[in-house]
C-alpha positions as CSV (number, residue, x, y, z in Angstrom):
1,X,9.2,33.1,-35.3
2,X,11.2,35.7,-33.4
3,X,13.0,36.4,-36.7
4,X,9.7,37.4,-38.3
5,X,9.0,39.9,-35.6
6,X,12.4,41.4,-36.2
7,X,11.7,41.8,-39.9
8,X,8.3,43.3,-39.2
9,X,9.8,45.8,-36.7
10,X,12.4,46.8,-39.3
11,X,9.7,47.3,-42.0
12,X,7.6,49.4,-39.6
13,X,10.4,51.9,-39.3
14,X,9.9,52.8,-43.0
15,X,6.3,52.0,-43.8
16,X,3.3,53.7,-42.3
17,X,1.0,50.7,-42.7
18,X,2.9,47.5,-42.5
19,X,1.1,44.4,-43.8
20,X,2.6,41.6,-41.6
21,X,1.3,38.9,-43.9
22,X,3.2,40.4,-46.8
23,X,6.3,40.6,-44.7
24,X,5.9,36.9,-43.8
25,X,5.4,36.1,-47.5
26,X,8.6,38.0,-48.5
27,X,10.5,36.1,-45.8
28,X,9.2,32.9,-47.2
29,X,10.1,34.0,-50.7
30,X,13.7,34.8,-49.7
31,X,13.9,31.5,-47.8
32,X,17.5,30.2,-47.5
33,X,19.0,33.5,-48.7
34,X,18.2,35.0,-45.3
35,X,20.4,32.4,-43.5
36,X,23.5,34.0,-44.9
37,X,24.3,37.4,-43.4
38,X,25.7,38.7,-46.8
39,X,22.7,37.7,-48.9
40,X,20.2,38.8,-46.2
41,X,21.4,42.4,-46.7
42,X,21.4,44.8,-49.6
43,X,24.5,46.8,-50.4
44,X,23.3,50.2,-51.5
45,X,26.7,51.1,-52.8
46,X,27.3,48.1,-55.0
47,X,26.1,48.6,-58.6
48,X,26.0,44.8,-59.2
49,X,23.7,44.4,-56.2
50,X,21.4,47.2,-57.4
51,X,21.2,45.5,-60.8
52,X,20.5,42.2,-59.1
53,X,17.6,43.7,-57.1
54,X,16.2,45.3,-60.3
55,X,16.5,42.2,-62.5
56,X,15.7,39.4,-60.1
57,X,13.1,41.1,-57.9
58,X,11.5,44.0,-59.8
59,X,11.5,42.4,-63.2
60,X,11.2,38.7,-62.5
61,X,9.2,38.5,-59.3
62,X,7.1,41.6,-59.6
63,X,6.9,41.3,-63.4
64,X,7.6,45.0,-63.9
65,X,8.3,46.2,-67.5
66,X,9.4,49.8,-66.8
67,X,12.7,51.0,-68.3
68,X,15.8,50.1,-66.4
69,X,16.6,53.7,-65.4
70,X,13.1,54.0,-63.8
71,X,13.5,50.8,-61.9
72,X,17.0,51.8,-60.8
73,X,15.6,55.1,-59.5
74,X,13.0,53.2,-57.5
75,X,15.7,51.0,-55.9
76,X,17.9,54.0,-55.3
77,X,14.9,55.8,-53.7
78,X,14.4,52.9,-51.2
79,X,18.1,52.8,-50.4
80,X,18.1,56.5,-49.8
81,X,15.1,56.2,-47.6
82,X,17.0,53.7,-45.5
83,X,20.3,55.6,-45.5
84,X,20.3,55.8,-41.6
85,X,20.7,52.0,-41.5
86,X,24.2,50.8,-42.3
87,X,22.7,47.3,-42.8
88,X,19.7,47.3,-45.1
89,X,17.6,44.2,-44.7
90,X,16.7,42.6,-48.0
91,X,13.2,41.9,-46.6
92,X,12.7,45.6,-45.9
93,X,14.0,46.7,-49.3
94,X,11.8,44.2,-51.1
95,X,8.8,45.1,-49.0
96,X,9.2,48.8,-49.7
97,X,9.6,48.2,-53.4
98,X,6.6,45.9,-53.5
99,X,4.6,48.4,-51.6
100,X,5.6,51.2,-53.9
101,X,4.5,49.2,-56.9
102,X,1.3,48.0,-55.2
103,X,2.4,44.4,-55.5
104,X,2.3,43.3,-51.8
105,X,-0.6,41.0,-52.6
106,X,1.9,38.7,-54.5
107,X,3.2,37.7,-51.1
108,X,0.0,37.2,-49.2
109,X,-1.3,33.7,-49.0
110,X,-5.0,33.4,-49.8
């Protein structure tokens, strides 16, 4: 599980109190998408990618019902927070969004 340690280390750069079980759950949720370098990363400059994160993760997985502009602002905020990284890990982006909306428990196995 060396890959999991890499994801945890990346999340720790941005989150003060990283829940390692939640990181593991997000890695499991993303599954096969993490095998492809392109789908393992989030492009903060691609509007279609930002819409995909909003619709597929925030709305579908986290079941958020906020207005699109509010959700878009949350995604943009995370991308801005990670601006020092040229490659933005999808695991980290999703973790930070789930943390922001207090939904990390969705990824922790009971």
